[in-house]
C-alpha atoms as one frame of an Amber mdcrd trajectory, in Angstrom:
protein
 -18.542 -95.679  82.896 -17.137 -94.869  79.469 -14.329 -96.033  77.190 -14.414
 -93.566  74.347 -17.980 -93.716  73.050 -18.598 -97.204  74.429 -20.754 -97.549
  77.526 -19.183-100.070  79.884 -21.697-102.572  81.186 -20.914-104.976  83.991
 -23.029-108.085  84.410 -24.174-109.939  87.489 -24.501-113.672  86.911 -26.603
-115.672  89.393 -28.827-118.723  89.610 -31.962-116.734  90.393 -33.175-113.138
  90.189 -36.240-111.832  92.026 -38.332-109.495  89.878 -41.801-108.118  90.640
 -43.316-110.433  88.026 -41.559-113.523  89.370 -38.155-115.152  89.423 -35.810
-115.614  86.476 -32.539-117.432  86.072 -29.934-118.491  85.724 -28.981-115.394
  83.783 -27.264-112.041  83.576 -28.309-108.623  84.871 -26.681-105.487  83.476
 -25.271-102.806  85.761 -24.856 -99.521  83.905 -23.259 -96.619  85.761 -24.807
 -97.626  89.077 -28.225 -98.395  87.619 -30.022-101.614  86.721 -29.977-102.447
  83.016 -31.467-105.290  81.029 -31.786-108.894  82.152 -30.926-111.682  79.720
 -30.573-115.431  79.859 -27.369-115.317  77.812 -24.354-113.049  77.935 -24.167
-110.733  74.886 -21.459-111.685  72.399 -19.842-108.256  72.610 -19.698-106.371
  75.866 -17.369-104.187  77.871 -16.901-104.398  81.595 -16.789-107.546  83.699
 -18.948-110.457  84.740 -19.468-110.720  88.503 -20.062-114.400  89.112 -22.557
-115.376  91.820 -23.070-118.967  90.752 -25.199-120.730  93.369 -26.552-117.417
  94.706 -29.728-115.376  94.366 -30.142-111.669  93.554 -32.986-109.761  95.235
 -33.966-106.115  95.684 -32.394-104.340  98.643 -34.604-104.625 101.716 -36.733
-101.646 102.797 -37.251-101.050 106.534 -40.139 -98.635 106.945 -40.336 -98.798
 110.763 -36.992 -98.547 112.549 -36.096 -96.395 115.566 -32.405 -97.102 115.837
 -29.460 -99.382 115.244 -25.792 -99.786 116.260 -26.216 -97.844 119.524 -27.902
 -94.840 117.858 -31.525 -93.701 118.192 -33.423 -91.462 115.784 -34.648 -89.453
 118.788 -31.039 -88.657 119.743 -31.362 -85.908 117.128 -27.808 -86.641 116.062
 -26.855 -86.272 112.393 -23.695 -88.344 112.814 -25.696 -91.084 114.514 -28.052
 -91.259 111.527 -25.053 -91.596 109.212 -23.735 -94.506 111.276 -27.180 -96.165
 111.273 -27.276 -95.787 107.509 -23.900 -97.499 107.071 -24.552-100.312 109.541
 -27.957-101.173 108.053 -26.188-102.462 104.931 -25.148-105.474 107.031 -28.871
-106.195 107.513 -29.531-106.197 103.775 -31.344-102.864 104.113 -30.706-100.350
 101.333 -33.609 -97.970 102.059 -35.290 -96.978 105.327 -37.596 -94.548 107.074
 -36.030 -93.219 110.297 -38.868 -93.562 112.800 -39.642 -91.167 115.622 -41.265
 -91.801 118.996 -43.883 -89.772 120.819 -42.233 -86.672 122.262 -42.795 -82.934
 122.636 -43.867 -80.965 119.583 -40.600 -79.025 119.625 -38.389 -82.098 119.948
 -40.165 -83.798 117.051 -39.728 -80.666 114.956 -35.993 -80.631 115.713 -35.605
 -84.327 114.876 -37.502 -83.882 111.604 -35.229 -81.002 110.624 -32.101 -82.994
 111.457 -33.178 -85.967 109.346 -33.984 -83.666 106.425 -30.595 -81.972 106.741
 -28.653 -85.254 106.679 -30.690 -87.123 104.026 -28.366 -86.273 101.157 -25.230
 -86.969 103.189 -25.808 -90.549 104.330 -23.586 -93.007 102.481 -25.232 -96.310
 103.413 -28.905 -97.276 103.351 -30.859 -94.408 101.803 -33.282 -92.268 103.802
 -36.469 -92.368 101.725 -38.627 -90.430 104.179 -39.569 -90.097 107.845 -42.117
 -92.114 109.812 -43.785 -90.306 112.716 -44.979 -93.028 115.095 -47.285 -90.851
 117.173 -47.952 -88.772 119.164 -51.692 -89.050 118.449 -52.172 -92.258 120.451
 -54.249 -93.444 123.419 -52.918 -94.691 126.735 -54.543 -98.143 126.849 -51.947
 -99.500 124.426 -49.133 -97.017 124.869 -46.318 -99.580 124.592 -42.984 -97.780
 124.857 -44.543 -94.410 124.001 -44.720 -91.626 126.593 -48.421 -90.872 127.248
 -47.664 -87.427 128.691 -47.289 -86.209 125.095 -50.412 -87.867 123.677 -53.103
 -85.675 122.144 -55.605 -85.369 119.329 -54.462 -84.982 115.723 -53.664 -81.363
 114.890 -53.159 -80.281 111.286 -51.334 -77.073 112.181 -48.863 -78.990 114.321
 -48.376 -81.628 111.627 -47.773 -79.005 108.946 -45.188 -77.377 111.217 -43.382
 -80.732 111.468 -43.667 -81.322 107.731 -42.216 -77.898 106.980 -39.249 -78.635
 109.267 -38.891 -82.009 107.527 -38.850 -80.317 104.107 -41.765 -82.524 103.079
 -39.982 -85.725 104.079 -42.655 -87.150 106.421 -44.054 -90.083 104.428 -46.116
 -91.785 107.124 -47.708 -90.897 110.463 -49.396 -93.225 112.947 -52.439 -92.418
 115.088 -55.195 -94.041 117.124 -58.577 -94.053 115.311 -60.534 -93.172 118.468
 -58.894 -89.763 118.935 -60.964 -86.651 118.216 -60.685 -85.116 114.748 -59.233
 -88.225 113.106 -61.452 -88.201 110.005 -60.556 -84.644 108.953 -56.872 -85.144
 109.754 -56.622 -88.404 107.839 -58.422 -87.052 104.784 -56.280 -83.918 104.664
 -52.846 -85.494 105.071 -53.595 -88.398 102.738 -54.676 -85.878 100.112 -51.248
 -84.327 100.658 -49.581 -87.663  99.901 -48.832 -88.785 103.464 -49.678 -92.361
 104.502 -51.664 -92.727 107.737 -51.152 -95.860 109.816 -53.293 -97.014 112.743
 -51.949 -98.299 116.036 -51.302 -97.916 119.776 -55.059 -97.922 119.972 -58.062
 -99.369 121.789 -60.339 -98.634 118.830 -63.345-100.705 117.901 -63.756-102.236
 114.473 -66.190 -99.445 113.560 -63.724 -96.720 114.594 -60.876 -98.363 112.681
 -63.083 -98.792 109.637 -64.037 -95.092 109.702 -60.344 -94.125 109.702 -59.651
 -96.466 106.773 -62.589 -95.047 104.843 -61.106 -91.580 105.419 -57.839 -92.746
 103.871 -55.731 -94.629 106.451 -54.070 -97.624 104.831 -51.598 -99.303 107.220
 -51.815-101.007 110.628 -48.839-100.491 112.942 -46.987-103.683 114.027 -49.944
-106.053 113.742 -51.304-107.516 116.997 -48.998-105.351 119.140 -50.178-102.133
 120.765 -53.829-102.574 119.816 -57.175-103.951 120.983 -57.223-107.680 120.339
 -59.788-109.824 118.587 -62.949-110.633 120.553 -65.963-112.454 119.228 -68.282
-109.624 120.305 -65.968-106.714 119.425 -63.439-107.542 116.697 -61.377-104.475
 117.603 -58.200-103.419 115.826 -57.007-106.963 115.171 -60.387-107.780 113.681
 -60.061-104.686 111.506 -56.657-105.578 110.076 -57.851-109.126 109.398 -61.043
-108.126 107.594 -60.749-104.664 106.022 -59.817-104.517 102.360 -56.984-102.622
 100.634 -54.885-102.088 103.736 -51.366-103.162 104.692 -50.170-104.574 107.995
 -46.698-104.126 109.430 -45.469-107.386 110.941 -42.532-108.077 113.276 -41.320
-111.628 112.647 -38.770-112.104 115.429 -40.653-114.906 117.193 -41.186-112.711
 120.274 -43.647-110.005 119.233 -45.980-112.328 117.346 -46.274-116.104 117.593
 -45.523-117.767 114.243 -49.050-119.221 114.192 -50.505-115.709 114.539 -48.211
-114.590 111.713 -49.501-117.510 109.654 -53.115-116.522 110.307 -52.494-112.960
 109.131 -50.510-113.939 106.037 -53.080-116.556 105.044 -55.989-114.156 105.596
 -54.761-110.995 103.875 -52.030-112.351 101.586 -48.284-111.819 101.488 -48.825
-108.881  99.134 -50.397-106.932 102.011 -47.763-107.693 104.667 -44.859-105.300
 105.204 -42.129-106.939 107.237 -40.601-104.391 109.618 -38.155-104.535 112.496
 -39.309-101.804 114.916 -35.621-102.042 115.863 -34.199 -99.828 118.600 -30.639
 -98.686 119.250 -29.529-102.066 120.651 -29.851-103.697 117.232 -26.464-105.122
 116.289 -25.226-104.636 119.850 -24.580-107.010 122.801 -27.064-107.574 125.633
 -27.197-104.793 128.206 -28.876-101.531 129.174 -30.029 -99.106 126.482 -32.512
 -96.284 125.860 -35.583 -96.150 123.663 -36.398 -92.482 123.496 -36.856 -91.452
 127.124 -37.200 -94.983 128.513 -34.472 -97.291 129.845 -34.549-100.699 128.179
 -32.928-104.012 129.072 -31.828-106.206 126.171 -31.560-109.888 127.029 -32.401
-113.232 125.400 -33.252-111.672 122.048 -35.744-109.118 123.379 -35.765-105.458
 124.408 -37.987-104.772 127.412 -39.000-101.905 129.677 -38.476-102.257 133.417
 -42.025-103.606 133.879 -41.334-106.331 131.326 -43.207-104.973 128.311 -41.562
-105.320 124.918 -39.913-102.084 123.773 -39.202-102.342 120.095 -36.944-105.119
 118.912 -33.366-105.964 117.994 -34.479-107.742 114.840 -32.560-107.378 111.580
 -34.701-107.359 108.441 -32.509-110.039 106.845 -33.554-112.287 109.769 -37.252
-111.532 109.272 -37.279-112.697 105.656 -35.395-115.837 106.666 -37.741-116.538
 109.595 -40.978-116.533 107.597 -39.478-119.076 105.202 -38.042-121.215 108.018
 -41.415-121.161 109.789 -43.118-122.436 106.624 -45.241-119.303 106.244 -43.944
-118.020 102.922 -41.923-118.961  99.881 -38.610-117.161  99.346 -40.331-115.092
  96.656 -43.070-114.023  99.067 -40.619-113.338 101.886 -38.462-111.082  99.724
 -41.552-109.267  98.470 -42.693-108.686 102.074 -39.278-107.258 102.935 -38.833
-105.006  99.916 -41.668-104.207  97.512 -44.599-104.344  99.950 -43.033-102.008
 102.555 -42.135 -99.605  99.750 -45.668 -99.726  98.328 -47.239 -99.298 101.759
 -45.368 -96.001 102.195 -45.673 -94.882  98.558 -41.931 -94.955  97.976 -41.985
 -97.849  95.510 -41.055 -95.420  92.726 -37.502 -95.274  94.126 -36.915 -98.590
  95.906 -38.210-102.093  96.562 -37.714-103.745  93.184 -35.227-104.503  90.424
 -36.151-102.307  87.447 -34.205-100.979  84.482 -33.008 -97.422  85.056 -33.373
 -97.573  88.830 -30.495 -97.358  91.307 -28.850-100.789  91.501 -29.521-101.400
  95.192 -29.680-105.153  95.717 -28.679-108.047  97.919 -27.047-111.390  97.254
 -28.576-114.324  99.124 -27.709-117.976  99.545 -30.453-120.548  98.868 -30.676
-120.855 102.658 -31.821-117.184 102.755 -28.609-115.964 104.379 -27.276-112.557
 103.364 -24.068-112.875 101.348 -23.548-109.311 100.092 -25.231-105.907  99.812
 -24.853-103.580  96.831 -25.670 -99.892  96.691 -25.716 -98.022  93.381 -24.071
-101.018  91.755 -21.129-101.155  94.179 -20.576-103.903  96.733 -20.759-102.276
 100.152 -21.074-105.242 102.502 -19.868-108.837 102.411 -20.821-111.388 105.035
 -17.885-112.806 106.989
């Protein structure tokens, strides 16, 4: 924005601002041509532009959903470019400004097609930004298959992965696998050296097997407690691994259905909020009324706040990320500062996309949310422009 040679700077005024180093406020945050500028406690004497007054409100980084299969009646596995654009727009109402479209286990060819479609539409979405792709599978084991189709399961294959990555134009940022599959160590070491994050889940692995995968480079556990061998005093299993191994992140679904709040509390207390990435694992019924939907190839019934397969197993969620950050505060598990960190910076760090999203920093795209002190979403901004206002 220019007036002659003068750069026009707008200012956001609010009671509190959430930075990586802590909170500040009340004060003023510059917005310069869609980017974050300087923060100051006082308004400069001379400035151009306008002051956007959010007295009584808080300013936080836009939320980052790194595990989401669908929203607003669209599924990533539909392989529909227009559907991804609609998801992108609708996610702004959840406070999400960046996300990783997440695949499900399917045929090698279908996954290649979906990867290519996401890559082709990345630059065209006008809502929440696609910051990469998350391949959830298909290198899983049947004991904890969840809503994944076991007919496509197999051992990790570097040639197959590189074929997917080529179709994705390098956009695959994270891939999940079960540590007990054959060839895991070589696969994990190779793809992590290539900059791809490996997450562990849908697995009956022992603590020793999980530890070997982490030592090879894996660094995230898929939706903690769900789809994995539980904690036993004689075999700690996958849950024991995520509770005790160092320098790893855990995805956590805080909808009150997937994980009991007390189990959430145990994990947060044990590993710290700075190692918890709040995710939704949301499927296409997110933002939609109760009824019958699809999750990949499986029919799902959405009722009473849950999405379930015909046999009753949970099949993803209908959680909104703005609800997750509110829940952990309401449950007494985290401060607002910790909750916002778990919904923005930590997910971004866990997927190595924190160079483009997850925090308020000078020179970065001004993607942020406005919250009430009750942790309710009031507005969502993208590139410095207000794109969503709560009714």
